[in-house]
GUPAGU-148995 format. One record per atom (N, C-alpha, C, O): residue in one letter; x, y, z. Coordinates in steps of 0.02 Angstrom, whole numbers, plus 32768, in hexadecimal, padded with zeros to 4 digits. Example, Ala and Ser with C-alpha at 12.3 -4.5 7.8 and 13.67 -1.06 7.14 Angstrom:
<nodes>
A82947EE48186A82677F1F8186A82947F5B8186A82C87F5A81A7S82827F908162S82AC7FCB8165S82858002818AS829E80398192
</nodes>
This chain:
<nodes>
MDD36F231DBE8MDD74F210DBFDMDD63F1CADC16MDD38F1C1DC42GDD84F19ADBFAGDD76F155DC0CGDD99F141DC4DGDDC4F165DC67ADD87F108DC65ADDA3F0EEDCA3ADDEEF0E2DC9CADE15F0EDDCCBTDE03F0CBDC61TDE4AF0BDDC55TDE72F0FEDC59TDEA8F0FFDC75EDE57F133DC3CEDE7AF174DC3EEDE7FF18EDC85EDEB3F1A9DC99KDE49F187DCAAKDE4BF19DDCF0KDE7EF176DD18KDEA3F191DD41MDE80F135DD0CMDEAFF10ADD2FMDEF7F11EDD1DMDF22F122DD49WDF04F129DCDDWDF46F13CDCC6WDF5BF17FDCE4WDF94F187DCF9EDF2CF1AFDCE8EDF3AF1F0DD06EDF4BF1E9DD50EDF78F20ADD69ADF26F1BFDD72ADF32F1B3DDB9ADF77F194DDC4ADF9CF1A9DDF1IDF89F164DD9BIDFCBF144DDA1IE002F177DD93IE035F178DDB5TDFF8F1A1DD61TE029F1D4DD50TE032F204DD8ATE06AF217DD9ARDFFBF218DDA9RDFFFF245DDE3RE026F225DE1CRE050F245DE3CVE01AF1E6DE29VE03DF1C3DE5FVE087F1C0DE51VE0B0F1CADE7EIE099F1B3DE13IE0E1F1B0DE01IE101F1F4DE0BIE139F1F8DE25KE0DFF22ADDF6KE0FAF26DDDFFKE100F27EDE49KE131F29CDE5FME0CDF26ADE6FME0D0F278DEB7ME109F252DED8ME12BF26DDF04DE115F215DEC3DE14CF1EDDEDEDE18FF20FDED2DE1BAF211DEFEDE197F229DE96DE1D5F24DDE86DE1DDF28ADEB2DE214F298DECBKE1A7F2AFDEBDKE1ABF2EADEE8KE1BBF2D7DF30KE1E1F2FADF51VE19DF2A1DF47VE1ABF28BDF8CVE1F4F276DF93VE213F285DFC6EE20FF254DF62EE255F240DF65EE283F27CDF66EE2B4F27DDF8BRE274F2AFDF3DRE29DF2ECDF3DRE297F310DF80RE2C9F32ADF9ALE25BF312DF9BLE250F332DFDCLE277F30DE012LE296F32DE03DAE276F2CCE011AE29AF2A4E043AE2E5F2B2E03EAE307F2B7E071SE2FEF2B9E002SE345F2C9DFF9SE355F30EE015SE389F317E035TE32AF33DE008TE334F381E022TE332F381E06ETE35BF3A2E08EVE303F35DE08AVE2FEF35AE0D3VE33CF33AE0F1VE355F352E125KE356F306E0D2KE392F2E6E0EAKE3CEF316E0E9KE3F5F319E119TE3D4F33CE0B3TE40AF36EE0AETE403F3A3E0E4TE434F3B5E105QE3C6F3BCE0EEQE3BAF3EFE121QE3C8F3D4E167QE3E3F3F8E191QE3B6F395E174QE3C3F377E1B5QE40DF373E1C3QE424F37FE1FBTE434F361E190TE47CF35EE197TE498F3A3E1A7TE4C4F3AAE1D2KE47FF3D6E184KE497F41BE192KE485F430E1D9KE4AEF44FE1FBIE449F41FE1EFIE434F430E234IE460F40DE267IE475F42CE298EE46FF3CEE25BEE49AF3A9E28AEE4E0F3C7E28CEE4FEF3CCE2C2NE4FAF3DCE253NE53DF3FBE252NE53CF43EE278NE56AF44DE29DLE507F465E26ELE502F4A4E292LE4FCF499E2DDLE518F4BEE304TE4D7F466E2F0TE4CFF455E337TE513F444E356TE523F45AE38DEE53AF41DE332EE57DF40CE34AEE5A8F44AE352EE5CDF451E383RE5A3F478E323RE5CBF4B5E327RE5B6F4E0E362RE5E0F4FCE385VE575F4E4E36FVE55CF50BE3A8VE575F4ECE3E9VE588F510E417IE574F4AAE3EDIE58CF489E429IE5D5F499E435IE5EAF4A7E46ERE5FEF498E400RE645F4A8E407RE64EF4F1E41DRE678F4FFE447LE626F51EE400LE62BF564E414LE616F56EE45DLE636F594E481EE5E1F54DE472EE5CCF552E4B8EE603F539E4E7EE610F557E51BTE622F502E4D4TE657F4E6E4FDTE692F516E502TE6ADF522E538AE6A5F533E4C9AE6DCF563E4C9AE6CBF5A0E4F4AE6F5F5B8E519LE68EF5B7E4EFLE679F5F1E517LE67BF5E0E562LE691F609E58AEE663F5A6E574EE664F592E5BAEE6ACF58DE5D5EE6B9F5A0E60EIE6D9F574E5ACIE71FF56EE5C0IE73CF5B4E5CBIE75FF5C0E5FDVE72FF5E2E59DVE749F626E5A3VE72CF647E5E2VE751F667E608LE6EBF641E5ECLE6CCF660E627LE6E7F642E667LE6F3F667E698AE6F1F601E669AE70CF5E1E6A5AE754F5F8E6B2AE766F603E6EBSE77CF5FEE67DSE7C1F614E687SE7C3F65CE69FSE7EFF66FE6C7RE795F685E688RE792F6CBE6A0RE77EF6CEE6E9RE798F6F6E70FQE74FF6A3E6FDQE73CF6A0E744QE776F68BE76EQE782F6A9E7A3NE79CF659E759NE7D6F642E77FNE80BF67AE783NE82AF683E7B7EE814F69EE74DEE845F6D3E74BEE830F70CE77BEE85BF728E79ETE7F1F71CE77CTE7D8F750E7A8TE7E1F73CE7F1TE7F3F765E81BKE7D4F6FDE801KE7DBF6E5E846KE824F6E7E85DKE832F6F6E897RE852F6DAE82FRE899F6DBE841RE8B1F722E84ERE8DDF72CE877LE894F752E82CLE8A9F797E835LE88EF7B6E875LE8A9F7E7E88EEE85AF799E890EE83CF7B5E8CDEE863F7A3E909EE852F7B6E941
</nodes>
């Protein structure tokens, strides 16, 4: 195998790796968006739970 063939193979590998890295970056971006959306939903659920628990405590205090 000549030097030119080795060089061409190396360049081909780099191009293929670049494509894989770009696809991976896109996948990571999508996953990050999903994680952020889930985090927002959990925050809303926690807030709703705290409101319900606080209202129950207030209701219990009024009945005593």
